[in-house]
C-alpha positions as CSV (number, residue, x, y, z in Angstrom):
1,X,120.7,93.8,46.9
2,X,124.3,93.2,46.0
3,X,125.6,89.7,45.4
4,X,128.6,87.8,44.1
5,X,127.5,86.3,40.8
6,X,129.1,83.6,38.7
7,X,129.3,84.7,35.0
8,X,131.6,82.0,33.6
9,X,134.8,80.1,34.4
10,X,136.9,82.4,36.7
11,X,134.5,85.3,36.0
12,X,132.9,86.5,39.2
13,X,131.2,89.9,39.6
14,X,129.4,91.8,42.3
15,X,126.1,92.7,40.8
16,X,122.7,94.1,41.8
17,X,120.1,91.3,41.9
18,X,116.5,91.2,43.0
19,X,115.8,91.1,46.7
20,X,114.9,87.7,48.0
21,X,111.2,86.7,48.6
22,X,109.5,84.1,50.7
23,X,108.4,81.5,48.2
24,X,107.8,78.4,50.3
25,X,106.3,78.2,53.8
26,X,109.6,77.0,55.3
27,X,111.8,79.7,53.7
28,X,113.7,82.3,55.7
29,X,115.4,85.5,54.6
30,X,118.7,86.4,56.2
31,X,120.4,89.8,56.0
32,X,124.0,88.8,55.6
33,X,126.5,90.5,57.9
34,X,129.6,88.3,57.3
35,X,130.5,85.9,54.6
36,X,133.4,83.7,53.5
37,X,134.3,81.7,50.5
38,X,134.1,77.9,51.0
39,X,136.3,75.3,49.4
40,X,133.3,74.0,47.4
41,X,132.9,77.4,45.9
42,X,136.2,76.8,44.1
43,X,134.6,74.0,42.1
44,X,131.9,76.5,40.9
45,X,134.4,79.2,40.1
46,X,136.5,76.7,38.0
47,X,133.4,75.5,36.1
48,X,133.4,72.0,37.5
49,X,129.7,72.2,38.1
50,X,128.1,72.1,34.7
51,X,124.7,73.3,35.8
52,X,126.0,76.8,36.7
53,X,124.4,79.6,34.6
54,X,125.6,83.2,34.1
55,X,124.2,85.3,36.9
56,X,123.9,82.5,39.5
57,X,124.5,83.9,43.0
58,X,127.4,82.3,45.0
59,X,127.7,81.9,48.7
60,X,126.5,79.6,51.4
61,X,128.9,80.3,54.2
62,X,127.5,83.3,56.0
63,X,126.2,84.7,59.2
64,X,123.4,87.2,59.6
65,X,120.1,88.3,61.0
66,X,116.8,86.6,60.2
67,X,114.5,89.3,58.9
68,X,111.6,87.3,57.6
69,X,110.3,83.7,57.8
70,X,107.6,81.7,56.0
71,X,104.4,80.7,57.9
72,X,105.7,77.2,58.7
73,X,108.9,78.3,60.4
74,X,108.8,77.9,64.2
């Protein structure tokens, strides 16, 4: 799949990354149909969060379609 990845301060790239997988019983996989940048993403882009590593996928403000859920999702 394609994703917006952080590769360093002010270095964002759209890259091909592995497809998500259900890892935990309460996980859900969502096919993103719309996305937006959040104000908190600006801290990540500027390097304010020291735990960011090259290749980390950005984005938590999105809408989409649930395509798979773990066994404990009701």
